[in-house]
N, C-alpha and C positions, 0 to 999 in steps of 0.2 A: 168574225165568228160571233154568233149570238149565244150568250150564256144566260141561263135562267137560274137564279139563286133561290133555292127552296127555303121555306120557313125554318126547317131543321138546320140548314146550313147557316142561316142568319143567326139562329140561337147559338150555334157552335162558335161563330165568329165573336159574338158578344161575350161568351164565357171565356174565350181564349185571348181576348184583346186584339183580335185581327180586324182589319178594315176590308171592305169590299174591294177596294183597289188592290190590296195585297193579295186577296184571293184571285182576282183576275190576272195579276202579274204571275202568280204561281201557275195558273192554267196556261198562260202564254209562254212563260220563260222557264218554268221549273222542270225538274226531272220527273219522269213518269215511271211508275212501278205497277205491275199487276197486283190486284188484291182479290178478295173473295167475289164470287158470283160473276166473274168475267169483267169486273170493273177495273178502272185505272185510277191510281192516286197520283196527283201532282204535288211535288214538294219543292218549296223554295224558302230558305231561312231568312228571317229579317231580324234586325236588332230591335229589342223592345225597350230596354233601358228605363223601365218603370216597375213599380211594385205590382205583383200579380199573385193572388192567393197568399198574401202576407209574406212573400219572398222577394 
């Protein structure tokens, strides 16, 4: 499967501390849920174990 990562998605990854490999894993292995405008959200939780937004 070919996946194109938009600039908006890259910005979101950077803000959330996610890697492209994690995004691709979520697409390939995660659960899928319908969202607005007929789109589908893929979700897969990862352990972060680092400071993010001072938490």
